[in-house]
C-alpha positions as CSV (number, residue, x, y, z in Angstrom):
1,X,25.7,-4.3,-59.2
2,X,22.9,-6.8,-59.3
3,X,22.1,-8.6,-62.5
4,X,18.4,-8.0,-61.9
5,X,16.6,-5.2,-63.9
6,X,16.6,-1.8,-62.2
7,X,12.8,-1.9,-62.8
8,X,12.3,-4.9,-60.5
9,X,11.6,-4.3,-56.9
10,X,14.5,-4.9,-54.5
11,X,12.3,-6.4,-51.8
12,X,8.9,-8.0,-52.0
13,X,6.8,-9.6,-49.2
14,X,4.0,-11.8,-50.5
15,X,1.3,-13.1,-48.2
16,X,3.7,-13.0,-45.2
17,X,2.3,-14.2,-41.8
18,X,4.3,-14.1,-38.6
19,X,3.4,-15.6,-35.3
20,X,5.1,-14.7,-32.0
21,X,4.1,-17.4,-29.6
22,X,0.3,-17.5,-29.7
23,X,0.0,-14.1,-31.3
24,X,-0.7,-13.8,-35.0
25,X,1.1,-10.5,-35.7
26,X,1.5,-10.3,-39.5
27,X,-1.6,-11.4,-41.3
28,X,-0.8,-11.7,-45.0
29,X,1.6,-8.7,-45.6
30,X,2.1,-7.7,-49.2
31,X,4.8,-5.1,-49.5
32,X,6.9,-3.9,-52.5
33,X,10.0,-1.9,-51.9
34,X,11.2,-0.3,-55.2
35,X,14.9,-0.5,-56.0
36,X,16.5,2.8,-55.0
37,X,15.1,5.7,-53.0
38,X,13.4,5.7,-49.6
39,X,10.2,3.8,-48.8
40,X,8.2,4.6,-45.6
41,X,6.1,2.2,-43.5
42,X,3.5,4.1,-41.5
43,X,0.9,2.9,-39.0
44,X,-0.2,3.2,-35.5
45,X,1.7,1.5,-32.6
46,X,1.1,-2.2,-32.6
47,X,0.2,-2.3,-36.3
48,X,3.1,-4.7,-37.1
49,X,5.7,-2.4,-38.5
50,X,8.6,-3.5,-36.3
51,X,7.6,-7.2,-36.8
52,X,7.8,-6.6,-40.5
53,X,11.4,-5.4,-40.3
54,X,12.3,-8.2,-37.9
55,X,10.7,-10.8,-40.2
56,X,12.7,-9.4,-43.2
57,X,15.9,-9.8,-41.2
58,X,15.0,-13.4,-40.1
59,X,14.9,-12.4,-36.4
60,X,11.4,-13.7,-36.4
61,X,10.5,-16.4,-38.9
62,X,7.6,-16.0,-41.3
63,X,5.1,-18.8,-40.7
64,X,3.7,-18.4,-44.3
65,X,4.4,-16.4,-47.4
66,X,7.7,-15.3,-49.0
67,X,10.3,-12.6,-48.6
68,X,12.2,-12.0,-51.8
69,X,15.3,-9.8,-51.9
70,X,17.1,-9.0,-55.1
71,X,15.4,-11.9,-56.8
72,X,16.0,-14.5,-54.1
73,X,13.7,-16.0,-51.5
74,X,15.3,-15.2,-48.1
75,X,12.4,-16.2,-45.8
76,X,14.2,-19.4,-44.7
77,X,17.7,-17.9,-44.3
78,X,19.4,-17.3,-41.0
79,X,19.9,-13.6,-39.9
80,X,23.7,-13.6,-40.5
81,X,23.2,-14.9,-44.0
82,X,20.6,-12.3,-44.7
83,X,22.9,-9.6,-43.5
84,X,25.7,-11.0,-45.7
85,X,23.5,-10.3,-48.8
86,X,23.7,-6.6,-48.1
87,X,20.9,-5.8,-45.7
88,X,21.5,-3.8,-42.5
89,X,19.0,-3.2,-39.7
90,X,18.9,-0.3,-37.3
91,X,16.5,-1.3,-34.5
92,X,14.5,1.2,-32.4
93,X,16.6,0.1,-29.4
94,X,19.7,1.8,-30.8
95,X,21.7,-1.4,-30.4
96,X,25.3,-0.4,-29.7
97,X,28.1,-2.0,-27.6
98,X,28.2,0.2,-24.6
99,X,31.6,-0.9,-23.4
100,X,33.3,-0.4,-26.7
101,X,34.4,2.9,-28.2
102,X,32.6,4.5,-31.1
103,X,35.5,3.4,-33.3
104,X,35.3,-0.2,-32.1
105,X,31.6,-0.3,-32.7
106,X,32.1,0.7,-36.3
107,X,35.1,-1.7,-36.6
108,X,32.9,-4.6,-35.6
109,X,30.4,-3.7,-38.2
110,X,33.0,-3.6,-41.0
111,X,32.8,-7.2,-42.0
112,X,35.0,-6.9,-45.0
113,X,38.2,-5.8,-43.2
114,X,39.6,-2.5,-41.7
115,X,37.6,0.7,-41.7
116,X,37.6,2.7,-44.9
117,X,39.0,6.1,-43.9
118,X,37.1,7.9,-46.8
119,X,33.9,6.2,-45.8
120,X,34.4,7.2,-42.1
121,X,35.1,10.8,-43.1
122,X,31.9,10.7,-45.2
123,X,30.0,9.6,-42.1
124,X,31.6,12.3,-40.0
125,X,30.2,14.8,-42.4
126,X,26.7,13.8,-41.3
127,X,27.5,13.2,-37.6
128,X,30.4,15.4,-36.5
129,X,29.8,14.3,-32.9
130,X,31.1,10.8,-33.7
131,X,34.5,12.3,-34.6
132,X,34.6,14.1,-31.3
133,X,33.7,11.0,-29.3
134,X,35.6,8.6,-31.6
135,X,37.6,7.1,-28.7
136,X,34.8,7.4,-26.0
137,X,32.8,4.3,-24.8
138,X,29.5,4.4,-26.7
139,X,27.6,3.8,-23.4
140,X,28.7,7.3,-22.3
141,X,26.9,9.0,-25.2
142,X,23.5,10.7,-25.2
143,X,20.5,8.9,-26.8
144,X,20.8,11.0,-30.0
145,X,24.5,10.2,-30.3
146,X,23.9,6.5,-29.7
147,X,21.4,6.7,-32.6
148,X,24.1,8.2,-34.8
149,X,26.5,5.3,-33.8
150,X,23.7,2.8,-34.7
151,X,23.1,4.3,-38.1
152,X,26.9,4.7,-38.7
153,X,27.4,1.0,-37.9
154,X,24.7,0.1,-40.5
155,X,26.3,2.3,-43.3
156,X,30.0,1.8,-42.5
157,X,30.1,-0.4,-45.5
158,X,27.9,0.0,-48.6
159,X,24.6,-1.9,-48.2
160,X,21.9,-2.7,-50.7
161,X,19.1,-2.3,-48.3
162,X,18.9,-0.3,-45.0
163,X,16.0,-1.1,-42.6
164,X,15.6,1.7,-40.0
165,X,13.0,1.6,-37.1
166,X,11.9,5.0,-35.8
167,X,15.2,6.8,-35.9
168,X,13.9,10.2,-34.7
169,X,12.1,8.9,-31.6
170,X,13.1,11.2,-28.7
171,X,15.8,13.1,-30.6
172,X,16.4,16.8,-30.6
173,X,15.5,18.8,-33.8
174,X,19.2,19.5,-34.6
175,X,20.0,15.8,-34.6
176,X,16.9,15.1,-36.7
177,X,18.2,17.6,-39.3
178,X,21.5,15.6,-39.4
179,X,19.6,12.4,-40.0
180,X,17.6,14.0,-42.9
181,X,20.9,15.0,-44.5
182,X,22.3,11.5,-44.1
183,X,19.3,9.8,-45.5
184,X,19.1,12.3,-48.4
185,X,22.7,11.5,-49.4
186,X,22.2,7.8,-48.9
187,X,19.2,7.9,-51.3
188,X,21.6,9.1,-54.0
189,X,23.9,6.1,-53.5
190,X,23.1,2.5,-54.4
191,X,21.4,2.0,-51.0
192,X,17.6,1.5,-50.8
193,X,16.0,2.5,-47.5
194,X,12.9,1.1,-45.8
195,X,12.0,3.4,-42.9
196,X,9.5,2.9,-40.1
197,X,8.7,6.3,-38.6
198,X,6.0,8.2,-36.8
199,X,7.4,11.7,-37.3
200,X,5.5,12.7,-40.5
201,X,7.3,16.0,-41.0
202,X,10.5,13.9,-41.2
203,X,9.3,11.3,-43.7
204,X,7.2,13.5,-45.9
205,X,10.3,15.4,-46.9
206,X,12.2,12.2,-47.6
207,X,9.9,9.4,-48.7
208,X,9.4,8.4,-52.3
209,X,7.0,5.5,-51.7
210,X,4.8,4.8,-48.6
211,X,2.8,1.9,-47.3
212,X,0.4,2.1,-44.4
213,X,-0.1,-0.9,-42.0
214,X,-3.1,-1.7,-39.8
215,X,-3.8,-4.9,-37.9
216,X,-0.9,-6.8,-39.4
217,X,-1.6,-6.0,-43.0
218,X,-0.9,-3.4,-45.6
219,X,-4.0,-1.2,-46.2
220,X,-2.5,1.3,-48.6
221,X,0.6,1.6,-50.8
222,X,1.5,4.3,-53.3
223,X,3.6,7.4,-53.8
224,X,4.4,9.6,-50.7
225,X,3.4,12.7,-52.7
226,X,-0.1,11.3,-53.1
227,X,-0.6,10.8,-49.4
228,X,0.9,14.2,-48.5
229,X,-1.5,16.0,-50.9
230,X,-4.7,14.1,-50.0
231,X,-6.0,15.0,-46.5
232,X,-9.1,12.8,-47.0
233,X,-6.8,9.8,-47.7
234,X,-4.8,10.6,-44.5
235,X,-8.1,10.8,-42.5
236,X,-9.4,7.5,-43.9
237,X,-6.1,5.6,-43.4
238,X,-4.9,6.9,-40.1
239,X,-8.0,8.5,-38.5
240,X,-6.6,12.0,-38.4
241,X,-4.5,14.2,-40.6
242,X,-0.8,13.3,-40.6
243,X,0.0,17.0,-40.3
244,X,-1.3,16.8,-36.8
245,X,1.7,14.6,-36.0
246,X,4.3,17.2,-36.9
């Protein structure tokens, strides 16, 4: 457990700017992720959501501002050092090692030694297909099954913070229901989740806090319940009711 107060945010971005080549993508992002629960980052394509996750992970370097995790400024740390602090990242690309089996993919992600059988059984409870394909090359799996592997890799050991980029994109409804069950149970552990997602029917049933991005900055932050219940706020922030995205 952290020595920091449970009331302190787990993650805070303050005035974060990120440049990618000549492009100024993040333009002063202020984002607070409370400790515990699931926070959602919404916004149109190109608003800067993925860049925000990649900047937190150190994959792209903030050109100004600070990223504070669990009371420590991590904005200058290398990505492996950030991961070692207890942050896992599931990119939209479903990064898995295609030539390796499902088991070998999880084994590589278990930095602290051999796989914990009880933890693996817990993961199988959400994603039974992974047990079925345990010894199959990950590259032979469907897109939804690869997404399961990517998420399983991220949670094969307990993490303080899980960053997930559009996990339901292109997935069948049954697999989405499995993801909902997995994220619900993760919320009840010591794992805090920051989720980028366009499927509002998915996030409105899970999210505790929400932030909306536009043009590289946060334009709204508050409780998910407030955004779900306020159609005028949805219209003002996103240009149309979020319910139309279901």
